[in-house]
MIDODREN-687099 format. One record per residue (C-alpha): residue in one letter; x, z, y; residue number from 1. Coordinates in steps of 0.25 Angstrom, whole numbers, always signed. Example, Ala and Ser with C-alpha at 12.3 -4.5 7.8 and 13.67 -1.06 7.14 Angstrom:
! residues 2
+------+-------+-------+-------+-----+
! code !    xx !    zz !    yy ! pos !
+------+-------+-------+-------+-----+
!    A !   +49 !   +31 !   -18 !   1 !
!    S !   +55 !   +29 !    -4 !   2 !
+------+-------+-------+-------+-----+
! end
This chain:
! residues 439
+------+-------+-------+-------+-----+
! code !    xx !    zz !    yy ! pos !
+------+-------+-------+-------+-----+
!    X !   -56 !   -26 !   -45 !   1 !
!    X !   -48 !   -20 !   -33 !   2 !
!    X !   -55 !    -9 !   -26 !   3 !
!    X !   -45 !    -8 !   -14 !   4 !
!    X !   -36 !   -18 !    -8 !   5 !
!    X !   -23 !   -20 !    +0 !   6 !
!    X !   -30 !   -19 !   +14 !   7 !
!    X !   -36 !    -6 !   +10 !   8 !
!    X !   -22 !    +0 !    +9 !   9 !
!    X !   -13 !    -7 !   +19 !  10 !
!    X !    +1 !    -5 !   +20 !  11 !
!    X !    +6 !    +3 !   +32 !  12 !
!    X !   +20 !    +8 !   +35 !  13 !
!    X !   +17 !   +22 !   +36 !  14 !
!    X !    +9 !   +21 !   +22 !  15 !
!    X !   +21 !   +15 !   +15 !  16 !
!    X !   +30 !   +21 !    +6 !  17 !
!    X !   +42 !   +17 !   +10 !  18 !
!    X !   +41 !   +20 !   +24 !  19 !
!    X !   +37 !   +34 !   +18 !  20 !
!    X !   +50 !   +35 !   +10 !  21 !
!    X !   +59 !   +30 !   +22 !  22 !
!    X !   +53 !   +40 !   +31 !  23 !
!    X !   +56 !   +51 !   +20 !  24 !
!    X !   +69 !   +46 !   +18 !  25 !
!    X !   +73 !   +46 !   +35 !  26 !
!    X !   +67 !   +59 !   +36 !  27 !
!    X !   +74 !   +64 !   +24 !  28 !
!    X !   +87 !   +58 !   +30 !  29 !
!    X !   +85 !   +66 !   +44 !  30 !
!    X !   +82 !   +78 !   +37 !  31 !
!    X !   +94 !   +78 !   +29 !  32 !
!    X !  +103 !   +75 !   +41 !  33 !
!    X !   +96 !   +85 !   +49 !  34 !
!    X !   +99 !   +96 !   +37 !  35 !
!    X !  +115 !   +92 !   +35 !  36 !
!    X !  +115 !   +92 !   +49 !  37 !
!    X !  +110 !  +107 !   +50 !  38 !
!    X !  +117 !  +112 !   +39 !  39 !
!    X !  +132 !  +105 !   +45 !  40 !
!    X !  +128 !  +113 !   +57 !  41 !
!    X !  +126 !  +126 !   +51 !  42 !
!    X !  +138 !  +122 !   +44 !  43 !
!    X !  +149 !  +120 !   +56 !  44 !
!    X !  +142 !  +131 !   +63 !  45 !
!    X !  +147 !  +141 !   +54 !  46 !
!    X !  +161 !  +141 !   +45 !  47 !
!    X !  +165 !  +125 !   +48 !  48 !
!    X !  +163 !  +127 !   +63 !  49 !
!    X !  +173 !  +139 !   +63 !  50 !
!    X !  +184 !  +130 !   +55 !  51 !
!    X !  +180 !  +119 !   +62 !  52 !
!    X !  +182 !  +124 !   +75 !  53 !
!    X !  +197 !  +131 !   +72 !  54 !
!    X !  +202 !  +118 !   +66 !  55 !
!    X !  +197 !  +111 !   +78 !  56 !
!    X !  +206 !  +122 !   +86 !  57 !
!    X !  +218 !  +120 !   +79 !  58 !
!    X !  +216 !  +105 !   +81 !  59 !
!    X !  +216 !  +106 !   +96 !  60 !
!    X !  +230 !  +116 !   +94 !  61 !
!    X !  +236 !  +102 !   +86 !  62 !
!    X !  +231 !   +94 !   +99 !  63 !
!    X !  +238 !  +104 !  +109 !  64 !
!    X !  +250 !  +103 !  +101 !  65 !
!    X !  +249 !   +88 !  +102 !  66 !
!    X !  +247 !   +87 !  +116 !  67 !
!    X !  +255 !   +98 !  +120 !  68 !
!    X !  +254 !  +108 !  +131 !  69 !
!    X !  +252 !  +104 !  +143 !  70 !
!    X !  +246 !   +91 !  +136 !  71 !
!    X !  +252 !   +78 !  +135 !  72 !
!    X !  +240 !   +72 !  +141 !  73 !
!    X !  +241 !   +57 !  +136 !  74 !
!    X !  +242 !   +64 !  +122 !  75 !
!    X !  +231 !   +74 !  +124 !  76 !
!    X !  +221 !   +62 !  +131 !  77 !
!    X !  +225 !   +54 !  +118 !  78 !
!    X !  +219 !   +64 !  +109 !  79 !
!    X !  +208 !   +67 !  +117 !  80 !
!    X !  +203 !   +52 !  +114 !  81 !
!    X !  +207 !   +52 !  +101 !  82 !
!    X !  +198 !   +65 !   +97 !  83 !
!    X !  +187 !   +63 !  +107 !  84 !
!    X !  +192 !   +77 !  +114 !  85 !
!    X !  +194 !   +83 !  +127 !  86 !
!    X !  +207 !   +90 !  +131 !  87 !
!    X !  +209 !   +99 !  +144 !  88 !
!    X !  +222 !  +107 !  +146 !  89 !
!    X !  +224 !  +118 !  +157 !  90 !
!    X !  +234 !  +127 !  +161 !  91 !
!    X !  +237 !  +134 !  +174 !  92 !
!    X !  +245 !  +121 !  +178 !  93 !
!    X !  +239 !  +110 !  +172 !  94 !
!    X !  +224 !  +105 !  +169 !  95 !
!    X !  +222 !   +92 !  +161 !  96 !
!    X !  +210 !   +86 !  +155 !  97 !
!    X !  +207 !   +73 !  +146 !  98 !
!    X !  +193 !   +74 !  +153 !  99 !
!    X !  +190 !   +77 !  +167 ! 100 !
!    X !  +177 !   +82 !  +164 ! 101 !
!    X !  +181 !   +94 !  +155 ! 102 !
!    X !  +179 !  +106 !  +158 ! 103 !
!    X !  +190 !  +117 !  +161 ! 104 !
!    X !  +192 !  +126 !  +151 ! 105 !
!    X !  +187 !  +138 !  +159 ! 106 !
!    X !  +173 !  +132 !  +158 ! 107 !
!    X !  +175 !  +130 !  +144 ! 108 !
!    X !  +177 !  +145 !  +143 ! 109 !
!    X !  +165 !  +148 !  +151 ! 110 !
!    X !  +157 !  +138 !  +142 ! 111 !
!    X !  +162 !  +145 !  +129 ! 112 !
!    X !  +157 !  +160 !  +135 ! 113 !
!    X !  +144 !  +154 !  +136 ! 114 !
!    X !  +143 !  +146 !  +121 ! 115 !
!    X !  +134 !  +154 !  +110 ! 116 !
!    X !  +137 !  +146 !   +99 ! 117 !
!    X !  +152 !  +141 !   +94 ! 118 !
!    X !  +158 !  +130 !   +98 ! 119 !
!    X !  +159 !  +117 !   +94 ! 120 !
!    X !  +169 !  +108 !   +92 ! 121 !
!    X !  +161 !   +95 !   +90 ! 122 !
!    X !  +150 !   +99 !  +101 ! 123 !
!    X !  +158 !   +96 !  +113 ! 124 !
!    X !  +165 !  +111 !  +112 ! 125 !
!    X !  +178 !  +114 !  +117 ! 126 !
!    X !  +191 !  +122 !  +114 ! 127 !
!    X !  +200 !  +129 !  +122 ! 128 !
!    X !  +215 !  +130 !  +117 ! 129 !
!    X !  +223 !  +141 !  +124 ! 130 !
!    X !  +239 !  +138 !  +124 ! 131 !
!    X !  +250 !  +149 !  +124 ! 132 !
!    X !  +253 !  +146 !  +139 ! 133 !
!    X !  +240 !  +147 !  +144 ! 134 !
!    X !  +235 !  +133 !  +144 ! 135 !
!    X !  +223 !  +128 !  +138 ! 136 !
!    X !  +217 !  +118 !  +131 ! 137 !
!    X !  +203 !  +113 !  +130 ! 138 !
!    X !  +198 !  +103 !  +119 ! 139 !
!    X !  +183 !   +98 !  +120 ! 140 !
!    X !  +176 !   +88 !  +112 ! 141 !
!    X !  +174 !   +74 !  +119 ! 142 !
!    X !  +159 !   +71 !  +112 ! 143 !
!    X !  +156 !   +59 !  +122 ! 144 !
!    X !  +168 !   +51 !  +114 ! 145 !
!    X !  +166 !   +57 !  +100 ! 146 !
!    X !  +150 !   +53 !  +101 ! 147 !
!    X !  +151 !   +41 !  +110 ! 148 !
!    X !  +143 !   +30 !  +102 ! 149 !
!    X !  +148 !   +16 !  +103 ! 150 !
!    X !  +139 !    +4 !  +107 ! 151 !
!    X !  +128 !    +1 !   +98 ! 152 !
!    X !  +128 !   +13 !   +90 ! 153 !
!    X !  +114 !   +16 !   +92 ! 154 !
!    X !  +110 !    +2 !   +88 ! 155 !
!    X !  +119 !    +3 !   +76 ! 156 !
!    X !  +113 !   +16 !   +72 ! 157 !
!    X !   +99 !   +11 !   +73 ! 158 !
!    X !  +102 !    -2 !   +65 ! 159 !
!    X !  +108 !    +6 !   +52 ! 160 !
!    X !   +99 !   +16 !   +53 ! 161 !
!    X !   +88 !    +4 !   +53 ! 162 !
!    X !   +95 !    -3 !   +43 ! 163 !
!    X !   +96 !   +11 !   +35 ! 164 !
!    X !   +82 !   +12 !   +33 ! 165 !
!    X !   +78 !    -2 !   +32 ! 166 !
!    X !   +86 !    +0 !   +20 ! 167 !
!    X !   +81 !   +12 !   +15 ! 168 !
!    X !   +67 !    +6 !   +15 ! 169 !
!    X !   +71 !    -8 !    +8 ! 170 !
!    X !   +76 !    +2 !    -3 ! 171 !
!    X !   +64 !   +11 !    -3 ! 172 !
!    X !   +54 !    -1 !    -5 ! 173 !
!    X !   +62 !    -6 !   -15 ! 174 !
!    X !   +62 !    +6 !   -23 ! 175 !
!    X !   +47 !    +8 !   -20 ! 176 !
!    X !   +45 !    -8 !   -22 ! 177 !
!    X !   +37 !    -3 !   -37 ! 178 !
!    X !   +26 !    +3 !   -28 ! 179 !
!    X !   +22 !    -8 !   -21 ! 180 !
!    X !   +22 !   -16 !   -34 ! 181 !
!    X !   +13 !    -5 !   -39 ! 182 !
!    X !    +3 !    -7 !   -28 ! 183 !
!    X !    +4 !   -21 !   -29 ! 184 !
!    X !    +0 !   -19 !   -45 ! 185 !
!    X !   -12 !    -9 !   -42 ! 186 !
!    X !   -20 !   -20 !   -32 ! 187 !
!    X !   -17 !   -30 !   -44 ! 188 !
!    X !   -20 !   -22 !   -54 ! 189 !
!    X !   -33 !   -19 !   -45 ! 190 !
!    X !   -36 !   -33 !   -44 ! 191 !
!    X !   -37 !   -34 !   -58 ! 192 !
!    X !   -22 !   -41 !   -61 ! 193 !
!    X !   -19 !   -34 !   -72 ! 194 !
!    X !    -6 !   -43 !   -75 ! 195 !
!    X !    +1 !   -39 !   -63 ! 196 !
!    X !   +13 !   -31 !   -66 ! 197 !
!    X !   +23 !   -22 !   -58 ! 198 !
!    X !   +37 !   -27 !   -57 ! 199 !
!    X !   +46 !   -16 !   -63 ! 200 !
!    X !   +61 !   -17 !   -57 ! 201 !
!    X !   +63 !    -3 !   -57 ! 202 !
!    X !   +64 !    +8 !   -68 ! 203 !
!    X !   +61 !   +22 !   -59 ! 204 !
!    X !   +48 !   +28 !   -59 ! 205 !
!    X !   +42 !   +16 !   -49 ! 206 !
!    X !   +47 !    +6 !   -60 ! 207 !
!    X !   +40 !   +16 !   -73 ! 208 !
!    X !   +27 !   +17 !   -62 ! 209 !
!    X !   +26 !    +1 !   -62 ! 210 !
!    X !   +30 !    -1 !   -77 ! 211 !
!    X !   +17 !   +10 !   -80 ! 212 !
!    X !    +9 !    +1 !   -70 ! 213 !
!    X !   +12 !   -11 !   -77 ! 214 !
!    X !   +10 !    -5 !   -91 ! 215 !
!    X !    -4 !    +2 !   -85 ! 216 !
!    X !    -9 !   -12 !   -81 ! 217 !
!    X !    -6 !   -18 !   -93 ! 218 !
!    X !   -13 !    -8 !  -101 ! 219 !
!    X !   -25 !   -10 !   -92 ! 220 !
!    X !   -25 !   -24 !   -93 ! 221 !
!    X !   -24 !   -23 !  -108 ! 222 !
!    X !   -36 !   -14 !  -108 ! 223 !
!    X !   -45 !   -23 !   -98 ! 224 !
!    X !   -42 !   -36 !  -107 ! 225 !
!    X !   -46 !   -28 !  -121 ! 226 !
!    X !   -59 !   -23 !  -112 ! 227 !
!    X !   -62 !   -38 !  -109 ! 228 !
!    X !   -58 !   -44 !  -122 ! 229 !
!    X !   -69 !   -35 !  -127 ! 230 !
!    X !   -79 !   -38 !  -119 ! 231 !
!    X !   -76 !   -52 !  -121 ! 232 !
!    X !   -77 !   -51 !  -136 ! 233 !
!    X !   -89 !   -42 !  -136 ! 234 !
!    X !   -96 !   -52 !  -128 ! 235 !
!    X !   -94 !   -64 !  -136 ! 236 !
!    X !   -97 !   -57 !  -149 ! 237 !
!    X !  -111 !   -53 !  -142 ! 238 !
!    X !  -115 !   -66 !  -140 ! 239 !
!    X !  -118 !   -70 !  -154 ! 240 !
!    X !  -126 !   -58 !  -157 ! 241 !
!    X !  -133 !   -59 !  -144 ! 242 !
!    X !  -137 !   -73 !  -148 ! 243 !
!    X !  -143 !   -71 !  -162 ! 244 !
!    X !  -151 !   -60 !  -154 ! 245 !
!    X !  -157 !   -70 !  -143 ! 246 !
!    X !  -160 !   -79 !  -155 ! 247 !
!    X !  -167 !   -67 !  -162 ! 248 !
!    X !  -176 !   -63 !  -151 ! 249 !
!    X !  -181 !   -76 !  -150 ! 250 !
!    X !  -188 !   -74 !  -163 ! 251 !
!    X !  -196 !   -62 !  -158 ! 252 !
!    X !  -209 !   -62 !  -151 ! 253 !
!    X !  -209 !   -59 !  -138 ! 254 !
!    X !  -210 !   -46 !  -134 ! 255 !
!    X !  -204 !   -36 !  -123 ! 256 !
!    X !  -193 !   -30 !  -134 ! 257 !
!    X !  -189 !   -46 !  -135 ! 258 !
!    X !  -188 !   -47 !  -120 ! 259 !
!    X !  -178 !   -35 !  -119 ! 260 !
!    X !  -170 !   -39 !  -130 ! 261 !
!    X !  -169 !   -54 !  -122 ! 262 !
!    X !  -165 !   -46 !  -110 ! 263 !
!    X !  -155 !   -37 !  -116 ! 264 !
!    X !  -148 !   -50 !  -122 ! 265 !
!    X !  -149 !   -57 !  -111 ! 266 !
!    X !  -142 !   -47 !  -103 ! 267 !
!    X !  -131 !   -47 !  -115 ! 268 !
!    X !  -128 !   -61 !  -112 ! 269 !
!    X !  -127 !   -61 !   -98 ! 270 !
!    X !  -117 !   -49 !  -100 ! 271 !
!    X !  -109 !   -57 !  -110 ! 272 !
!    X !  -108 !   -69 !  -102 ! 273 !
!    X !  -104 !   -61 !   -89 ! 274 !
!    X !   -93 !   -55 !   -96 ! 275 !
!    X !   -88 !   -68 !  -104 ! 276 !
!    X !   -89 !   -74 !   -90 ! 277 !
!    X !   -80 !   -63 !   -82 ! 278 !
!    X !   -69 !   -64 !   -96 ! 279 !
!    X !   -68 !   -80 !   -92 ! 280 !
!    X !   -66 !   -79 !   -79 ! 281 !
!    X !   -56 !   -67 !   -82 ! 282 !
!    X !   -48 !   -76 !   -91 ! 283 !
!    X !   -49 !   -88 !   -81 ! 284 !
!    X !   -58 !   -94 !   -92 ! 285 !
!    X !   -69 !   -95 !   -82 ! 286 !
!    X !   -65 !  -106 !   -75 ! 287 !
!    X !   -74 !  -109 !   -62 ! 288 !
!    X !   -83 !  -124 !   -62 ! 289 !
!    X !   -80 !  -125 !   -46 ! 290 !
!    X !   -88 !  -133 !   -38 ! 291 !
!    X !   -94 !  -136 !   -25 ! 292 !
!    X !  -107 !  -130 !   -24 ! 293 !
!    X !  -117 !  -126 !   -14 ! 294 !
!    X !  -116 !  -111 !   -13 ! 295 !
!    X !  -128 !  -109 !    -5 ! 296 !
!    X !  -138 !  -117 !   -15 ! 297 !
!    X !  -131 !  -110 !   -26 ! 298 !
!    X !  -136 !   -96 !   -20 ! 299 !
!    X !  -148 !  -102 !   -16 ! 300 !
!    X !  -152 !  -107 !   -31 ! 301 !
!    X !  -148 !   -93 !   -37 ! 302 !
!    X !  -156 !   -85 !   -26 ! 303 !
!    X !  -169 !   -93 !   -30 ! 304 !
!    X !  -169 !   -86 !   -42 ! 305 !
!    X !  -171 !   -74 !   -36 ! 306 !
!    X !  -178 !   -75 !   -24 ! 307 !
!    X !  -191 !   -70 !   -30 ! 308 !
!    X !  -185 !   -58 !   -38 ! 309 !
!    X !  -187 !   -45 !   -30 ! 310 !
!    X !  -181 !   -42 !   -19 ! 311 !
!    X !  -178 !   -57 !   -18 ! 312 !
!    X !  -167 !   -66 !   -12 ! 313 !
!    X !  -165 !   -70 !    +1 ! 314 !
!    X !  -154 !   -80 !    +5 ! 315 !
!    X !  -148 !   -77 !   +19 ! 316 !
!    X !  -140 !   -87 !   +28 ! 317 !
!    X !  -136 !   -97 !   +16 ! 318 !
!    X !  -131 !  -109 !   +20 ! 319 !
!    X !  -137 !  -123 !   +15 ! 320 !
!    X !  -124 !  -127 !    +9 ! 321 !
!    X !  -110 !  -120 !    +6 ! 322 !
!    X !  -101 !  -127 !    -4 ! 323 !
!    X !   -92 !  -118 !   -12 ! 324 !
!    X !   -84 !  -122 !   -25 ! 325 !
!    X !   -89 !  -111 !   -35 ! 326 !
!    X !   -94 !  -112 !   -49 ! 327 !
!    X !  -107 !  -113 !   -48 ! 328 !
!    X !  -113 !  -107 !   -60 ! 329 !
!    X !  -103 !   -94 !   -59 ! 330 !
!    X !  -107 !   -93 !   -44 ! 331 !
!    X !  -122 !   -93 !   -49 ! 332 !
!    X !  -120 !   -82 !   -57 ! 333 !
!    X !  -113 !   -74 !   -46 ! 334 !
!    X !  -125 !   -76 !   -37 ! 335 !
!    X !  -134 !   -71 !   -48 ! 336 !
!    X !  -127 !   -59 !   -52 ! 337 !
!    X !  -128 !   -56 !   -37 ! 338 !
!    X !  -142 !   -59 !   -35 ! 339 !
!    X !  -146 !   -51 !   -47 ! 340 !
!    X !  -139 !   -39 !   -43 ! 341 !
!    X !  -144 !   -39 !   -30 ! 342 !
!    X !  -158 !   -41 !   -35 ! 343 !
!    X !  -157 !   -30 !   -46 ! 344 !
!    X !  -151 !   -19 !   -36 ! 345 !
!    X !  -163 !   -22 !   -24 ! 346 !
!    X !  -175 !   -15 !   -25 ! 347 !
!    X !  -190 !   -20 !   -24 ! 348 !
!    X !  -189 !   -15 !    -9 ! 349 !
!    X !  -175 !   -22 !    -7 ! 350 !
!    X !  -173 !   -34 !    +2 ! 351 !
!    X !  -171 !   -48 !    -5 ! 352 !
!    X !  -157 !   -50 !    -7 ! 353 !
!    X !  -149 !   -59 !    +3 ! 354 !
!    X !  -139 !   -70 !    +1 ! 355 !
!    X !  -130 !   -74 !   +12 ! 356 !
!    X !  -120 !   -85 !   +11 ! 357 !
!    X !  -109 !   -88 !   +23 ! 358 !
!    X !   -95 !   -93 !   +26 ! 359 !
!    X !   -86 !   -83 !   +29 ! 360 !
!    X !   -72 !   -88 !   +34 ! 361 !
!    X !   -66 !   -96 !   +23 ! 362 !
!    X !   -77 !   -90 !   +13 ! 363 !
!    X !   -92 !   -91 !    +7 ! 364 !
!    X !   -98 !   -78 !    +8 ! 365 !
!    X !  -112 !   -75 !    +0 ! 366 !
!    X !  -118 !   -60 !    +1 ! 367 !
!    X !  -130 !   -56 !    -7 ! 368 !
!    X !  -136 !   -43 !    -1 ! 369 !
!    X !  -146 !   -33 !    -8 ! 370 !
!    X !  -154 !   -23 !    -3 ! 371 !
!    X !  -154 !   -13 !   -16 ! 372 !
!    X !  -146 !    +1 !   -15 ! 373 !
!    X !  -133 !    -3 !   -15 ! 374 !
!    X !  -121 !    +2 !   -23 ! 375 !
!    X !  -113 !   +14 !   -22 ! 376 !
!    X !   -99 !   +12 !   -15 ! 377 !
!    X !   -92 !   +16 !   -27 ! 378 !
!    X !   -95 !    +7 !   -35 ! 379 !
!    X !   -93 !    -6 !   -27 ! 380 !
!    X !   -80 !    -8 !   -31 ! 381 !
!    X !   -84 !    -8 !   -45 ! 382 !
!    X !   -96 !   -16 !   -46 ! 383 !
!    X !   -87 !   -30 !   -51 ! 384 !
!    X !   -81 !   -21 !   -62 ! 385 !
!    X !   -86 !   -26 !   -75 ! 386 !
!    X !   -98 !   -18 !   -82 ! 387 !
!    X !   -97 !   -10 !   -70 ! 388 !
!    X !  -111 !    -3 !   -66 ! 389 !
!    X !  -115 !    +4 !   -55 ! 390 !
!    X !  -126 !   +11 !   -65 ! 391 !
!    X !  -118 !   +18 !   -75 ! 392 !
!    X !  -132 !   +19 !   -85 ! 393 !
!    X !  -128 !    +3 !   -85 ! 394 !
!    X !  -144 !    +2 !   -86 ! 395 !
!    X !  -151 !   -12 !   -86 ! 396 !
!    X !  -157 !    -9 !   -73 ! 397 !
!    X !  -147 !    -7 !   -65 ! 398 !
!    X !  -139 !   -19 !   -70 ! 399 !
!    X !  -132 !   -28 !   -78 ! 400 !
!    X !  -117 !   -25 !   -86 ! 401 !
!    X !  -108 !   -24 !   -73 ! 402 !
!    X !  -103 !   -38 !   -75 ! 403 !
!    X !  -111 !   -47 !   -67 ! 404 !
!    X !  -103 !   -44 !   -54 ! 405 !
!    X !   -90 !   -43 !   -61 ! 406 !
!    X !   -93 !   -59 !   -66 ! 407 !
!    X !   -96 !   -62 !   -51 ! 408 !
!    X !   -84 !   -56 !   -47 ! 409 !
!    X !   -75 !   -64 !   -57 ! 410 !
!    X !   -84 !   -79 !   -53 ! 411 !
!    X !   -81 !   -74 !   -38 ! 412 !
!    X !   -66 !   -72 !   -40 ! 413 !
!    X !   -66 !   -85 !   -47 ! 414 !
!    X !   -70 !   -92 !   -36 ! 415 !
!    X !   -60 !   -86 !   -27 ! 416 !
!    X !   -72 !   -78 !   -19 ! 417 !
!    X !   -77 !   -63 !   -22 ! 418 !
!    X !   -88 !   -55 !   -24 ! 419 !
!    X !   -90 !   -40 !   -14 ! 420 !
!    X !  -102 !   -31 !   -16 ! 421 !
!    X !  -105 !   -20 !    -5 ! 422 !
!    X !  -115 !   -12 !    -1 ! 423 !
!    X !  -124 !   -16 !   +12 ! 424 !
!    X !  -125 !    -6 !   +25 ! 425 !
!    X !  -140 !    -3 !   +22 ! 426 !
!    X !  -143 !    -5 !    +7 ! 427 !
!    X !  -139 !   -15 !    -4 ! 428 !
!    X !  -127 !   -23 !    -7 ! 429 !
!    X !  -121 !   -36 !    -4 ! 430 !
!    X !  -114 !   -45 !   -13 ! 431 !
!    X !  -102 !   -55 !    -8 ! 432 !
!    X !   -97 !   -67 !   -14 ! 433 !
!    X !   -86 !   -74 !    -6 ! 434 !
!    X !   -83 !   -88 !    -9 ! 435 !
!    X !   -71 !   -97 !    -4 ! 436 !
!    X !   -76 !  -108 !    +5 ! 437 !
!    X !   -73 !  -121 !    -1 ! 438 !
!    X !   -80 !  -132 !    +9 ! 439 !
+------+-------+-------+-------+-----+
! end
């Protein structure tokens, strides 16, 4: 029996392990890039920057040799366009520049006197070269042309970023797919499906975990089968001596001791019958004899035998006729078990046990309400387990052998329905049977 369901743990993106891993990867990548950029900055702010500045000045001298003094303006424009720089030449009788917006060399000198950090060629900085004849060249980078983004660059960048993140998410899901299989396996085992096996397609830690899960499931299945087979064998073996005991008791004179022995034997017969009946349902041999029957009439017939038994039984809102395709004798067993439990756990001062029958959507609901003390919430999930007893002393005064409700559950599930138990708001319990409506 499963004590939780999928609805109790909905899948939300912010709880997904795949999204968490993707988030960790993105954040890790961001900090790695940030760290590399920081180290790059520190590195270039030291010795490498000096070396780079020296090389740039040497290259500026090479450009001056190429364009001449005074400069060949056509060659200077060609070099300026090719290397994304601006060139300004000033001499006492001639001033020329590749850009009308370029600052004068004197303005650049004033700016340098106010700088508190070393100049950078790649950060829109400039260099002034003074020639032997007194003329001067000003070189500075044209970063607008260097970093001019082509049309659609942002959309292209976003497209590839989304593509990379999608591919990363896909591969993470593939790697962690065994986690989903393990979740499904746990749900299947919780439902009692011990034949379910998790696919093993990896040989890493998750693959070994899946193998261990499958081995554990197989061992649990073998243990349960051994337990059930033991109960079945013991039940069969007990039938013959019980029959002999019943025959021997018939030769004894009537007495209180004889009556007690007959009651004990009757309880043992009931227990054995319930064990064998449960085993037939489990192995598929307890086939139902499904026919159309009036469930309302069946309820009236069953409850008639308990109306004079304190605290009594009352029928509430029972329609005259509702036909269901059921196994008449087995549903009678279910109803009798429920009524006997309700009466057993009621007190002399309790209100009568109440029966309700009502259509609900495409189902027929049967509810049996008692006015007893109820059951602690911690025991409710286990009531349908074989041999489970709320009273750990297992006294005959507080119940049978813990097989009745287990058998009721198997019968209802064989009919495609279900049985549920919950405490009432004030006092007592409600047992609810759900049938599929057939007509």
